[in-house]
C-alpha positions as CSV (number, residue, x, y, z in Angstrom):
1,M,168.6,121.0,139.1
2,Q,171.1,120.6,136.3
3,Q,173.2,117.5,136.2
4,A,176.8,117.0,135.2
5,W,176.0,115.4,131.9
6,G,174.0,118.5,130.8
7,Y,170.4,117.4,131.5
8,Q,168.0,120.4,131.4
9,P,164.6,120.1,133.1
10,L,161.6,120.4,130.7
11,Y,159.1,121.4,133.3
12,R,159.1,124.9,134.8
13,G,156.3,125.0,137.3
14,P,155.5,127.6,140.0
15,S,158.3,128.0,142.5
16,V,157.6,127.0,146.1
17,T,159.7,126.8,149.3
18,P,161.8,123.6,149.1
19,S,160.3,121.0,151.4
20,M,161.2,117.5,150.4
21,K,164.7,116.0,149.7
22,I,164.1,113.0,147.4
23,F,166.4,110.4,146.0
24,Y,165.0,109.8,142.5
25,H,165.8,106.6,140.6
26,M,164.7,105.4,137.1
27,P,165.6,101.6,136.8
28,F,164.5,101.2,133.2
29,K,166.1,104.3,131.6
30,P,168.0,106.9,133.5
31,L,167.2,110.6,133.1
32,G,168.7,112.0,130.0
33,H,169.0,108.6,128.2
34,A,169.7,108.9,124.5
35,N,166.9,106.6,123.2
36,P,163.5,108.4,123.4
37,S,160.4,106.6,124.6
38,G,157.1,107.3,126.3
39,D,158.4,105.8,129.6
40,L,161.4,108.1,129.5
41,I,159.1,111.1,128.9
42,I,156.8,110.3,131.8
43,G,159.7,109.7,134.2
44,T,161.4,112.9,133.1
45,E,158.3,115.0,133.5
46,L,157.6,113.5,136.9
47,H,161.1,114.6,137.9
48,D,160.7,118.0,136.4
49,F,157.3,118.6,138.0
50,L,158.6,117.9,141.5
51,V,161.7,120.1,140.9
52,G,159.4,122.8,139.5
53,R,157.4,122.7,142.7
54,G,160.5,123.5,144.7
55,H,161.6,120.0,145.9
56,H,165.2,118.8,145.8
57,L,165.7,115.7,143.7
58,D,169.0,113.9,143.9
59,L,169.5,111.4,141.0
60,A,170.3,107.9,142.4
61,G,172.8,106.8,139.8
62,R,172.5,106.0,136.1
63,M,172.8,102.2,136.1
64,R,170.1,100.5,134.0
65,M,168.3,97.5,135.5
66,R,167.0,96.2,132.2
67,W,167.5,92.4,132.2
68,I,170.1,92.8,135.0
69,F,169.2,89.5,136.5
70,G,170.4,87.8,133.3
71,K,173.7,89.7,133.1
72,P,176.0,88.2,135.8
73,W,178.9,90.2,134.5
74,L,177.1,93.4,135.7
75,W,176.4,92.1,139.2
76,P,179.7,93.3,140.8
77,Q,178.9,96.8,139.4
78,L,175.4,96.5,140.9
79,V,176.8,95.6,144.3
80,F,179.2,98.5,144.1
81,E,176.4,100.9,143.1
82,I,174.2,99.8,146.0
83,G,177.0,100.3,148.5
84,K,177.8,103.7,147.2
85,L,174.2,104.9,147.2
86,R,173.5,103.5,150.7
87,N,176.4,105.6,152.0
88,R,174.9,108.6,150.2
89,V,171.5,108.0,151.8
90,R,173.1,107.8,155.3
91,R,175.0,111.0,154.6
92,D,172.4,113.1,152.9
93,K,169.4,112.0,155.0
94,P,166.7,112.4,152.3
95,S,162.9,112.6,153.1
96,L,162.1,109.6,150.9
97,W,163.2,107.4,147.9
98,L,161.1,107.6,144.7
99,S,161.6,105.1,141.9
100,Y,160.0,105.5,138.6
101,H,158.8,102.4,136.7
102,S,159.5,99.0,138.2
103,Y,158.5,95.8,136.3
104,Y,159.8,92.4,135.5
105,K,162.3,93.5,132.8
106,A,163.7,96.2,135.0
107,P,163.0,95.5,138.7
108,D,163.9,98.1,141.2
109,I,166.7,96.3,142.9
110,I,168.6,99.4,143.9
111,G,165.6,101.2,145.4
112,Y,164.8,98.1,147.5
113,Y,168.3,97.7,149.0
114,C,169.0,101.4,149.4
115,A,165.7,102.6,150.8
116,K,163.8,99.8,152.4
117,K,166.8,98.1,154.0
118,L,167.7,101.5,155.6
119,G,164.2,102.3,156.8
120,L,163.8,105.2,154.4
121,P,160.2,105.7,152.9
122,Y,160.2,103.9,149.6
123,V,157.7,104.9,146.9
124,I,157.3,103.5,143.3
125,F,155.6,105.5,140.5
126,Q,154.3,103.2,137.7
127,G,154.7,99.9,139.4
128,I,153.6,97.0,137.1
129,Y,152.6,93.5,138.2
130,S,152.0,90.7,135.7
131,T,151.7,87.1,136.9
132,K,151.9,85.6,133.5
133,V,155.6,86.3,133.2
134,R,156.4,83.9,136.1
135,R,155.5,81.0,133.7
136,R,158.7,81.5,131.7
137,L,162.1,80.7,133.0
138,K,163.6,83.7,131.3
139,T,161.3,86.2,133.1
140,L,160.8,84.3,136.4
141,P,163.7,86.0,138.2
142,G,162.5,89.5,137.1
143,F,159.0,88.6,138.3
144,W,160.1,87.8,141.8
145,L,162.5,90.7,142.1
146,N,159.9,93.1,141.0
147,R,157.2,91.6,143.2
148,R,159.5,92.0,146.2
149,S,160.0,95.6,145.5
150,L,156.3,96.3,145.0
151,V,155.3,94.5,148.2
152,S,158.1,96.3,150.1
153,A,157.1,99.8,148.9
154,D,155.4,102.2,151.3
155,F,153.3,103.5,148.5
156,V,152.7,102.7,144.8
157,F,151.3,104.9,142.0
158,T,150.2,103.8,138.6
159,N,149.0,105.7,135.6
160,K,147.3,102.7,133.9
161,R,143.9,101.3,134.9
162,R,144.9,97.7,133.9
163,D,148.0,97.9,136.2
164,Y,145.9,99.3,139.0
165,T,143.6,96.3,138.7
166,N,146.5,93.9,138.8
167,L,148.3,95.7,141.6
168,Q,145.1,95.5,143.8
169,R,145.8,91.8,144.1
170,L,149.2,92.6,145.7
171,I,149.1,96.0,147.3
172,P,146.6,97.1,150.0
173,G,144.2,99.9,148.9
174,E,145.6,102.5,151.3
175,K,149.1,102.1,149.7
176,L,147.9,102.3,146.1
177,M,146.7,105.2,143.9
178,Y,145.7,105.5,140.2
179,I,146.9,108.8,138.6
180,K,145.6,109.8,135.2
181,P,148.5,110.2,132.7
182,G,149.3,113.9,132.2
183,L,150.9,116.2,129.7
184,V,152.7,119.5,130.1
185,R,150.1,121.4,128.1
186,D,152.0,124.6,127.5
187,G,154.3,122.6,125.2
188,F,151.4,121.1,123.1
189,R,148.9,123.4,121.5
190,F,147.6,123.9,118.0
191,D,149.9,126.2,116.0
192,K,148.1,127.8,113.0
193,T,151.2,129.3,111.6
194,A,153.1,126.1,111.7
195,R,150.2,124.3,110.0
196,G,150.2,126.7,107.1
197,S,154.0,126.6,106.8
198,L,154.4,122.8,106.8
199,R,151.5,122.2,104.4
200,H,152.8,124.8,102.0
201,Q,156.2,123.1,102.3
202,W,154.7,119.8,101.5
203,G,152.6,121.2,98.6
204,I,149.4,119.5,99.7
205,G,146.9,122.4,99.9
206,D,143.7,121.2,101.6
207,T,144.3,117.5,101.2
208,P,143.6,115.7,104.5
209,V,146.7,114.7,106.3
210,L,146.9,111.5,108.4
211,M,149.8,111.4,110.8
212,C,151.6,108.8,112.8
213,T,154.5,109.0,115.2
214,A,156.5,105.8,116.2
215,M,159.9,104.4,116.7
216,F,160.9,102.0,113.8
217,R,162.1,99.0,115.8
218,P,161.4,95.4,115.2
219,G,158.3,94.0,116.9
220,V,155.0,95.6,117.7
221,K,156.1,99.1,116.7
222,T,156.9,98.1,113.1
223,Q,153.8,95.8,113.1
224,G,151.6,98.8,114.0
225,V,153.0,101.1,111.3
226,T,152.7,98.3,108.8
227,L,149.0,97.8,109.8
228,L,148.4,101.5,109.3
229,I,150.0,101.7,105.9
230,E,148.1,98.6,104.7
231,A,144.8,100.0,106.0
232,C,145.5,103.3,104.2
233,G,146.3,101.4,101.0
234,E,142.8,99.8,101.1
235,I,141.3,103.3,101.7
236,R,143.2,104.8,98.8
237,R,141.9,102.1,96.4
238,T,138.4,103.4,97.1
239,G,139.4,106.8,95.6
240,V,139.8,108.8,98.8
241,D,142.5,111.4,98.5
242,F,144.8,112.0,101.5
243,Q,148.5,112.2,102.5
244,L,150.1,109.9,105.1
245,V,152.9,111.6,107.1
246,I,155.0,109.4,109.4
247,L,157.4,110.7,112.0
248,G,160.1,108.5,113.4
249,D,163.2,106.5,112.5
250,G,165.0,103.3,113.3
251,R,166.3,99.9,112.1
252,T,163.1,99.0,110.2
253,R,162.8,102.2,108.2
254,R,163.7,100.5,104.8
255,Q,161.3,97.7,105.5
256,L,158.5,100.2,106.2
257,E,159.4,102.3,103.1
258,G,159.0,99.0,101.1
259,V,155.5,98.5,102.6
260,A,154.6,102.1,101.6
261,D,155.9,101.6,98.1
262,R,153.7,98.5,97.6
263,N,150.5,99.9,99.3
264,L,150.6,103.7,98.9
265,P,153.2,104.6,96.2
266,G,153.9,108.4,96.3
267,Q,151.5,109.1,99.1
268,V,153.6,108.4,102.2
269,R,156.0,111.1,103.5
270,F,158.7,109.8,105.9
271,I,159.9,112.7,107.9
272,G,162.4,111.0,110.1
273,Q,163.0,111.5,113.9
274,V,161.7,114.8,115.1
275,P,162.7,116.5,118.4
276,R,159.9,116.4,120.9
277,Q,159.7,120.2,121.1
278,A,159.0,120.3,117.3
279,L,156.2,117.8,117.4
280,P,153.4,120.3,118.0
281,A,154.1,122.0,114.7
282,Y,153.7,118.6,112.9
283,Y,150.6,117.6,114.8
284,S,149.1,121.0,113.9
285,A,149.7,120.4,110.2
286,A,147.7,117.1,110.3
287,D,144.0,116.4,110.5
288,I,143.9,112.9,112.0
289,F,146.3,111.0,114.2
290,A,146.4,107.2,113.7
291,F,148.5,104.5,115.2
292,P,147.3,101.1,116.3
293,G,149.3,101.0,119.6
294,I,149.7,97.2,119.7
295,E,150.7,96.3,123.3
296,E,151.4,100.0,124.1
297,G,151.6,100.6,127.8
298,L,150.3,104.1,127.5
299,G,151.5,106.0,124.4
300,M,152.2,109.6,125.1
301,V,151.6,110.4,121.4
302,Y,147.8,110.0,121.9
303,L,147.9,112.7,124.6
304,E,150.1,115.0,122.5
305,A,148.1,114.7,119.3
306,Q,144.8,115.4,121.1
307,A,146.2,118.4,122.9
308,C,147.0,119.8,119.4
309,G,143.4,119.2,118.3
310,L,143.6,115.9,116.4
311,P,141.1,113.1,116.6
312,V,142.7,109.7,117.2
313,V,142.3,106.3,115.6
314,A,143.9,103.4,117.5
315,L,143.1,99.9,118.9
316,D,141.2,99.3,122.1
317,G,142.6,97.2,124.9
318,W,146.0,98.8,125.2
319,G,147.5,102.2,126.1
320,A,145.3,104.3,123.8
321,A,142.3,103.5,126.0
322,E,144.0,105.5,128.9
323,A,144.0,108.7,126.8
324,V,141.2,108.6,124.2
325,A,137.5,109.1,124.9
326,P,135.9,106.6,122.4
327,G,133.3,108.1,120.2
328,K,134.1,111.6,121.4
329,T,137.8,112.3,120.8
330,G,138.5,109.4,118.4
331,F,137.8,105.8,117.6
332,L,139.2,102.7,119.2
333,A,138.9,99.7,116.9
334,R,138.4,96.2,118.1
335,T,141.7,94.5,118.9
336,G,142.6,92.0,116.3
337,D,140.3,93.5,113.7
338,P,142.4,95.5,111.2
339,R,139.4,96.2,109.0
340,D,137.6,98.0,111.9
341,F,140.8,100.1,112.3
342,G,140.7,101.0,108.6
343,R,137.0,101.8,108.7
344,N,137.5,104.3,111.5
345,I,140.2,106.1,109.5
346,Y,137.9,106.1,106.4
347,R,135.1,107.6,108.4
348,L,137.2,110.5,109.6
349,L,138.9,111.1,106.2
350,T,135.5,111.4,104.5
351,D,133.7,113.5,107.1
352,P,135.4,116.9,107.7
353,G,132.7,118.0,110.1
354,L,133.3,114.9,112.3
355,R,137.0,115.5,112.2
356,R,136.6,119.1,113.5
357,Q,134.1,118.1,116.1
358,M,136.3,115.3,117.5
359,G,139.4,117.5,117.3
360,D,137.8,120.2,119.3
361,A,136.6,117.7,121.9
362,A,140.1,116.2,122.0
363,G,141.7,119.5,123.0
364,R,139.1,120.0,125.8
365,H,139.5,116.4,126.9
366,I,143.3,116.8,127.5
367,A,142.8,120.2,129.3
368,E,140.1,118.7,131.6
369,H,141.5,115.3,132.4
370,H,145.2,115.0,131.4
371,D,146.8,118.2,132.6
372,L,150.1,117.1,134.2
373,D,150.2,120.0,136.6
374,Q,146.8,119.2,138.1
375,N,147.1,115.4,138.1
376,Y,150.5,115.2,139.7
377,K,149.6,117.4,142.6
378,A,148.0,114.4,144.1
379,V,151.3,112.7,143.9
380,E,153.1,115.6,145.5
381,T,150.5,115.7,148.4
382,T,150.9,112.0,149.0
383,L,154.7,112.1,149.0
384,Q,154.6,115.1,151.4
385,K,152.4,113.2,153.9
386,I,154.8,110.2,153.7
387,A,157.8,112.4,154.2
388,D,156.2,114.3,157.1
389,V,155.5,111.1,159.0
390,Y,159.1,109.9,158.5
391,E,160.5,113.3,159.6
392,R,158.4,113.3,162.8
393,K,159.5,109.8,163.7
394,N,163.1,110.6,163.2
395,K,163.3,114.0,165.1
C-alpha cells in the first residue's frame, strides 16, 4: 500500500489472499518519518512484512506520542485525532488494531482509546515495561499511561529478552510472546564487487578496516563512538595498522572529529549519513564491525553487519546481546570495562583467521536465527487467530 506522502514499502514478500484488515499505529515515530532509527526500521519492516503477506494495513494517523503527556498544547489535537480514528474504526470495521512500540516516553494512548474502548482486538508489538521510571515525576505519567495500554492489550509481542522478563510481571503468559529480532536478508549480503570498489576508492589495499555506524547525537550515541575512537587510539599506539571508517552524521560530528584528531590522526574516515540500501556495500568493504551500544534497545546494525559477514565487537548487557552469539560471531565486552572492549578489537585486528571464522559464522547465525520472514510468521499466525475469534463473535 502506498500512502499519500509517498511512502514505499521495503518488504516484498510472497503474495497471499488478503485476509486481515489491520489498523496500524506507530506512537513513537510514524511510518516514513524523516529521522532514521532502529525502532523506525523495525516498525516499518513489520508493516511491510504484513502487507507483503497480503494483509491490508490502514495507517492510524501520524501524530507522535513522544512526551505527549508533558505537552498540554497538543492535547486538543490528540482528542480530535482520537475522535476521528474512532469514527474510522466504526466505519471500516477492521479485524484488529496493531500498535508498534509503546513505552513510557511514547505510550500508546491512541490505540487504547480507539481499539480497546470500542471492543476491537488490541495488540502491541514491542511493548516495554520498566518500573524504575515511576520514581521520577517527569516520567511517572508516561509510566502509568503505558502500563494501562499494556494491561489492556489482548496480546503483546516483544523482540527483547529483557523486556520479555519485565513484561512477565504484568502480562499473563498466554498473552505474551518473545519474537527474535529479524532482518530482511535479501537486502543484506556480502558484496565482493562493492568491497573491491570502495577499498580501491579509499586507497587502503589489504589494511584491515574497522567499521562503525551510528547517529551523532548527544548522549549515549556520541559516548559510544568516543569510546570506540579512544580504544582504537590505544591499539594504534601498539603499532597495529588499520583504518577506522565511521558512517553517520548529526549534531556532534565536529566533536567526534576532534576526538579522532587527538586519538587517531589521519586514520579515521567519516563517511557521513548513508542511505540504508547502500549500507551492505560499506559493510562488505570492512573486516570488523565495532560499536559499544551503550543502552541500545536492540541495534539493527548488529544484525546488518553480521548478515554481510562481519564479526561484531560490542558491550554486553544491552541490545547487542539480542543479536550476537558471544565467542562465535563476535565478542561482547563487560559493561563498564572499556579496556575489555579494546582488547576484543585488538584480538580480531591481529588475527585474520579468527576474523574470517567469526565472519562466516555471523552470516550463518543471521540466516538461521534472525530471518525476518521466518520469525514474523509467528506474529502473523497469532494475529490471524485473534482476528478469527473476533470475526466469529461479531458475525
